[in-house]
N, CA, C and O atoms as a MOPAC input file, in Angstrom:
PM7 MOZYME 1SCF
protein

 N     13.49300 1    -5.50700 1     6.01500 1
 C     12.52000 1    -4.68900 1     5.31400 1
 C     11.18200 1    -5.42500 1     5.36200 1
 O     11.12200 1    -6.63100 1     5.12400 1
 N     10.12400 1    -4.70000 1     5.66800 1
 C      8.80700 1    -5.32500 1     5.71700 1
 C      8.28000 1    -5.55600 1     4.30300 1
 O      8.79100 1    -4.99800 1     3.33200 1
 N      7.25900 1    -6.37900 1     4.21400 1
 C      6.64600 1    -6.65700 1     2.91200 1
 C      6.16500 1    -5.35900 1     2.26400 1
 O      6.39100 1    -5.13800 1     1.07400 1
 N      5.50200 1    -4.50100 1     3.04400 1
 C      4.98600 1    -3.24300 1     2.48800 1
 C      6.12400 1    -2.37200 1     1.96600 1
 O      6.01200 1    -1.78000 1     0.89200 1
 N      7.21100 1    -2.29200 1     2.71600 1
 C      8.35700 1    -1.49700 1     2.26500 1
 C      8.96400 1    -2.08300 1     0.99500 1
 O      9.29400 1    -1.35200 1     0.06100 1
 N      9.10700 1    -3.39300 1     0.96800 1
 C      9.70600 1    -4.03000 1    -0.21400 1
 C      8.80300 1    -3.85100 1    -1.43300 1
 O      9.29100 1    -3.57200 1    -2.52800 1
 N      7.49300 1    -4.00800 1    -1.25100 1
 C      6.56400 1    -3.83400 1    -2.36900 1
 C      6.59500 1    -2.39700 1    -2.87400 1
 O      6.39600 1    -2.15300 1    -4.06400 1
 N      6.84100 1    -1.45000 1    -1.98200 1
 C      6.90800 1    -0.04200 1    -2.35300 1
 C      8.24000 1     0.31700 1    -3.00100 1
 O      8.26800 1     0.96700 1    -4.04600 1
 N      9.33200 1    -0.10000 1    -2.39300 1
 C     10.65700 1     0.34300 1    -2.82300 1
 C     11.31400 1    -0.54900 1    -3.87700 1
 O     12.05600 1    -0.06200 1    -4.73000 1
 N     11.04200 1    -1.84700 1    -3.81700 1
 C     11.71200 1    -2.77600 1    -4.73900 1
 C     10.83100 1    -3.99300 1    -4.99100 1
 O     11.18400 1    -5.10400 1    -4.59400 1
 N      9.69200 1    -3.79800 1    -5.64300 1
 C      8.76500 1    -4.91700 1    -5.83200 1
 C      9.37100 1    -6.07600 1    -6.62200 1
 O      8.93900 1    -7.21800 1    -6.46800 1
 N     10.35100 1    -5.79800 1    -7.45300 1
 C     11.00000 1    -6.85500 1    -8.22900 1
 C     11.82100 1    -7.79000 1    -7.33400 1
 O     12.26200 1    -8.84900 1    -7.78000 1
 N     12.02500 1    -7.39700 1    -6.06700 1
 C     12.77300 1    -8.23900 1    -5.13600 1
 C     11.88000 1    -9.15300 1    -4.29000 1
 O     12.38900 1    -9.93700 1    -3.48900 1
 N     10.56000 1    -9.06200 1    -4.45700 1
 C      9.65700 1    -9.93900 1    -3.71100 1
 C      9.94100 1   -11.37800 1    -4.12700 1
 O     10.01300 1   -11.69300 1    -5.31500 1
 N     10.09800 1   -12.23000 1    -3.14600 1
 C     10.38700 1   -13.64200 1    -3.38400 1
 C      9.35500 1   -14.51100 1    -2.67000 1
 O      8.60000 1   -14.02800 1    -1.82600 1
 N      9.33300 1   -15.76400 1    -3.00900 1
 C      8.41500 1   -16.71000 1    -2.37400 1
 C      8.57800 1   -16.67700 1    -0.85100 1
 O      7.60000 1   -16.81200 1    -0.11700 1
 N      9.80300 1   -16.49900 1    -0.38800 1
 C     10.05500 1   -16.44200 1     1.05000 1
 C      9.32100 1   -15.30300 1     1.73500 1
 O      8.89900 1   -15.44000 1     2.88400 1
 N      9.16300 1   -14.17100 1     1.04100 1
 C      8.41800 1   -13.04700 1     1.61200 1
 C      6.96500 1   -13.44300 1     1.84700 1
 O      6.37600 1   -13.12000 1     2.87900 1
 N      6.40300 1   -14.14600 1     0.87600 1
 C      5.01500 1   -14.58700 1     1.00100 1
 C      4.88800 1   -15.69000 1     2.04400 1
 O      3.90000 1   -15.74700 1     2.77600 1
 N      5.87800 1   -16.55800 1     2.10900 1
 C      5.87900 1   -17.60100 1     3.13800 1
 C      5.91400 1   -16.98400 1     4.53000 1
 O      5.27000 1   -17.48800 1     5.45000 1
 N      6.66700 1   -15.89200 1     4.68900 1
 C      6.71500 1   -15.19600 1     5.97900 1
 C      5.34000 1   -14.65400 1     6.35900 1
 O      4.94400 1   -14.71600 1     7.52300 1
 N      4.61200 1   -14.12000 1     5.37400 1
 C      3.26700 1   -13.60600 1     5.64900 1
 C      2.32700 1   -14.74200 1     6.04200 1
 O      1.51200 1   -14.59700 1     6.95300 1
 N      2.44600 1   -15.85600 1     5.35700 1
 C      1.62300 1   -17.02500 1     5.70800 1
 C      1.95500 1   -17.50800 1     7.12000 1
 O      1.05700 1   -17.86100 1     7.88600 1
 N      3.23200 1   -17.52300 1     7.45900 1
 C      3.66000 1   -17.95600 1     8.79200 1
 C      3.13100 1   -17.01400 1     9.86900 1
 O      2.93400 1   -17.41600 1    11.01600 1
 N      2.90200 1   -15.75500 1     9.49100 1
 C      2.34200 1   -14.77700 1    10.42800 1
 C      0.82400 1   -14.89400 1    10.52400 1
 O      0.19100 1   -14.17700 1    11.30000 1
 N      0.23600 1   -15.80400 1     9.73200 1
 C     -1.19000 1   -16.06900 1     9.83500 1
 C     -2.05500 1   -15.49400 1     8.73200 1
 O     -3.28000 1   -15.59700 1     8.80000 1
 N     -1.45300 1   -14.88900 1     7.71600 1
 C     -2.25200 1   -14.32700 1     6.63400 1
 C     -2.61300 1   -15.39900 1     5.61400 1
 O     -1.78300 1   -16.22600 1     5.23900 1
 N     -3.85500 1   -15.36900 1     5.17900 1
 C     -4.32500 1   -16.24100 1     4.10200 1
 C     -3.98000 1   -15.58000 1     2.76600 1
 O     -3.68600 1   -14.38600 1     2.71400 1
 N     -4.01800 1   -16.35800 1     1.70000 1
 C     -3.70100 1   -15.81800 1     0.37800 1
 C     -4.59200 1   -14.63300 1     0.02900 1
 O     -4.11400 1   -13.65300 1    -0.54300 1
 N     -5.87200 1   -14.70500 1     0.36200 1
 C     -6.78400 1   -13.59200 1     0.07100 1
 C     -6.36700 1   -12.33600 1     0.82800 1
 O     -6.43900 1   -11.23600 1     0.28100 1
 N     -5.94000 1   -12.48200 1     2.05400 1
 C     -5.49000 1   -11.33200 1     2.83400 1
 C     -4.20700 1   -10.74400 1     2.25500 1
 O     -4.03500 1    -9.52600 1     2.24100 1
 N     -3.31300 1   -11.59600 1     1.78100 1
 C     -2.09100 1   -11.09900 1     1.15400 1
 C     -2.42100 1   -10.34700 1    -0.12900 1
 O     -1.81000 1    -9.32000 1    -0.42400 1
 N     -3.37800 1   -10.85000 1    -0.88700 1
 C     -3.80800 1   -10.16200 1    -2.10100 1
 C     -4.40600 1    -8.80500 1    -1.76100 1
 O     -4.09500 1    -7.80400 1    -2.40700 1
 N     -5.26300 1    -8.77300 1    -0.74900 1
 C     -5.85700 1    -7.50100 1    -0.32100 1
 C     -4.77500 1    -6.50900 1     0.09400 1
 O     -4.80900 1    -5.34300 1    -0.29900 1
 N     -3.81700 1    -6.97900 1     0.89000 1
 C     -2.73900 1    -6.10400 1     1.35400 1
 C     -1.93500 1    -5.56700 1     0.17700 1
 O     -1.65400 1    -4.37000 1     0.11500 1
 N     -1.56600 1    -6.43100 1    -0.75000 1
 C     -0.78100 1    -6.00000 1    -1.90800 1
 C     -1.54200 1    -4.96200 1    -2.72400 1
 O     -0.94700 1    -4.00000 1    -3.20900 1
 N     -2.84200 1    -5.14600 1    -2.87900 1
 C     -3.63800 1    -4.20000 1    -3.65800 1
 C     -3.74800 1    -2.84800 1    -2.96300 1
 O     -3.67500 1    -1.81100 1    -3.62200 1
 N     -3.92300 1    -2.84300 1    -1.64900 1
 C     -4.00500 1    -1.57900 1    -0.90500 1
 C     -2.65800 1    -0.85600 1    -0.95200 1
 O     -2.60800 1     0.35000 1    -1.19500 1
 N     -1.58100 1    -1.58000 1    -0.72400 1
 C     -0.24200 1    -0.98300 1    -0.77600 1
 C      0.01300 1    -0.39800 1    -2.16200 1
 O      0.47700 1     0.73500 1    -2.28200 1
 N     -0.28700 1    -1.16300 1    -3.20500 1
 C     -0.06800 1    -0.69700 1    -4.57500 1
 C     -0.94100 1     0.51200 1    -4.90000 1
 O     -0.49500 1     1.42900 1    -5.58800 1
 N     -2.17500 1     0.52000 1    -4.41200 1
 C     -3.07600 1     1.64600 1    -4.66800 1
 C     -2.51100 1     2.93400 1    -4.06600 1
 O     -2.47400 1     3.97000 1    -4.73000 1
 N     -2.07300 1     2.86500 1    -2.81000 1
 C     -1.52300 1     4.06500 1    -2.17900 1
 C     -0.24100 1     4.50900 1    -2.87100 1
 O     -0.00200 1     5.70800 1    -3.01300 1
 N      0.58200 1     3.56700 1    -3.30200 1
 C      1.77700 1     3.93600 1    -4.06000 1
 C      1.39600 1     4.63500 1    -5.36100 1
 O      2.01300 1     5.63000 1    -5.74100 1
 N      0.38600 1     4.11400 1    -6.03800 1
 C     -0.08900 1     4.70300 1    -7.28900 1
 C     -0.59200 1     6.13200 1    -7.06200 1
 O     -0.18500 1     7.05600 1    -7.76600 1
 N     -1.47200 1     6.30600 1    -6.08400 1
 C     -2.04600 1     7.63100 1    -5.81400 1
 C     -0.95100 1     8.62900 1    -5.45300 1
 O     -0.95400 1     9.76000 1    -5.94000 1
 N     -0.02600 1     8.21900 1    -4.61000 1
 C      1.05900 1     9.12200 1    -4.22500 1
 C      1.94100 1     9.47600 1    -5.41300 1
 O      2.37600 1    10.62000 1    -5.54100 1
 N      2.20800 1     8.51100 1    -6.28100 1
 C      3.04100 1     8.78600 1    -7.44900 1
 C      2.33700 1     9.75600 1    -8.40200 1
 O      2.97200 1    10.66800 1    -8.93200 1
 N      1.05000 1     9.57000 1    -8.62300 1
 C      0.29100 1    10.49500 1    -9.47800 1
 C      0.29400 1    11.89400 1    -8.87600 1
 O      0.53300 1    12.87800 1    -9.57600 1
 N      0.02700 1    11.97800 1    -7.57200 1
 C      0.01400 1    13.28300 1    -6.90400 1
 C      1.37900 1    13.95300 1    -7.00800 1
 O      1.46300 1    15.14100 1    -7.31600 1
 N      2.44300 1    13.20500 1    -6.75400 1
 C      3.78300 1    13.77400 1    -6.86600 1
 C      4.07300 1    14.22100 1    -8.29300 1
 O      4.66400 1    15.27900 1    -8.50600 1
 N      3.66200 1    13.42200 1    -9.26500 1
 C      3.91200 1    13.74400 1   -10.66400 1
 C      3.15500 1    14.96500 1   -11.15500 1
 O      3.57700 1    15.63200 1   -12.10000 1
 N      2.03400 1    15.25000 1   -10.50600 1
 C      1.22800 1    16.41100 1   -10.89300 1
 C      1.39200 1    17.58800 1    -9.94300 1
 O      0.79100 1    18.64400 1   -10.14400 1
 N      2.20500 1    17.40600 1    -8.90700 1
 C      2.41800 1    18.48100 1    -7.94500 1
 C      1.19700 1    18.76900 1    -7.09700 1
 O      0.98200 1    19.90600 1    -6.67700 1
 N      0.39400 1    17.74200 1    -6.84100 1
 C     -0.84500 1    17.90800 1    -6.08600 1
 C     -0.60700 1    17.54100 1    -4.63100 1
 O      0.02000 1    16.52400 1    -4.33400 1
 N     -1.11000 1    18.37400 1    -3.72200 1
 C     -1.07300 1    18.04300 1    -2.29800 1
 C     -2.34600 1    17.27900 1    -1.98900 1
 O     -3.43500 1    17.85200 1    -2.01600 1
 N     -2.22100 1    16.00200 1    -1.69800 1
 C     -3.40600 1    15.16700 1    -1.48800 1
 C     -4.29400 1    15.67100 1    -0.36700 1
 O     -5.51800 1    15.58600 1    -0.46000 1
 N     -3.70600 1    16.18600 1     0.67100 1
 C     -4.51400 1    16.64500 1     1.79800 1
 C     -5.43900 1    17.78800 1     1.38300 1
 O     -6.57900 1    17.85400 1     1.84200 1
 N     -4.96800 1    18.68000 1     0.53000 1
 C     -5.79600 1    19.79900 1     0.09100 1
 C     -6.83900 1    19.38200 1    -0.93400 1
 O     -7.89100 1    20.01300 1    -1.03600 1
 N     -6.56300 1    18.32900 1    -1.69200 1
 C     -7.47800 1    17.94800 1    -2.75900 1
 C     -8.53400 1    16.95000 1    -2.31300 1
 O     -9.48300 1    16.68500 1    -3.05100 1
 N     -8.38600 1    16.39800 1    -1.12600 1
 C     -9.34300 1    15.40200 1    -0.64900 1
 C    -10.47700 1    16.09400 1     0.09900 1
 O    -10.23100 1    17.02400 1     0.86700 1
 N    -11.71000 1    15.65400 1    -0.11500 1
 C    -12.82200 1    16.25300 1     0.61800 1
 C    -12.69000 1    15.93800 1     2.10200 1
 O    -12.13300 1    14.90600 1     2.47600 1
 N    -13.20300 1    16.83000 1     2.94800 1
 C    -13.12200 1    16.56900 1     4.38400 1
 C    -13.91800 1    15.32800 1     4.75700 1
 O    -14.92200 1    15.00400 1     4.12300 1
 N    -13.46400 1    14.65300 1     5.77300 1
 C    -14.14600 1    13.46100 1     6.27200 1
 C    -15.36600 1    13.91300 1     7.06500 1
 O    -15.21400 1    14.63600 1     8.05000 1
 N    -16.57400 1    13.51100 1     6.66700 1
 C    -17.77700 1    13.96200 1     7.37300 1
 C    -17.78500 1    13.54400 1     8.83800 1
 O    -18.46900 1    14.16700 1     9.65000 1
 N    -17.04400 1    12.51100 1     9.18800 1
 C    -16.98600 1    12.08400 1    10.59000 1
 C    -16.25000 1    13.09500 1    11.45100 1
 O    -16.40700 1    13.09800 1    12.67200 1
 N    -15.44200 1    13.96000 1    10.82700 1
 C    -14.69400 1    14.96200 1    11.58000 1
 C    -15.52900 1    16.20600 1    11.86900 1
 O    -15.10800 1    17.06000 1    12.65000 1
 N    -16.69800 1    16.32300 1    11.25500 1
 C    -17.53100 1    17.51600 1    11.41500 1
 C    -18.22100 1    17.57100 1    12.77200 1
 O    -18.62400 1    18.64000 1    13.22800 1
 N    -18.35400 1    16.41500 1    13.41200 1
 C    -19.12000 1    16.20000 1    14.58800 1
 C    -19.00600 1    17.05000 1    15.73000 1
 O    -19.68700 1    16.83300 1    16.73200 1

């Protein structure tokens, strides 16, 4: 299971070894913090949307870069 999957599905199972694996792959502590925050943010947004029955694609404004 990847770090992102574990943080999403079973965050209580994250161990020092998971973080050591990320460091061994070349990530600095700041990068691991950034990754954890982005993963957690998307999990949060998806959980809120699911809990409210909101389709995120319909509720998000169009990307202006796609108008081109």
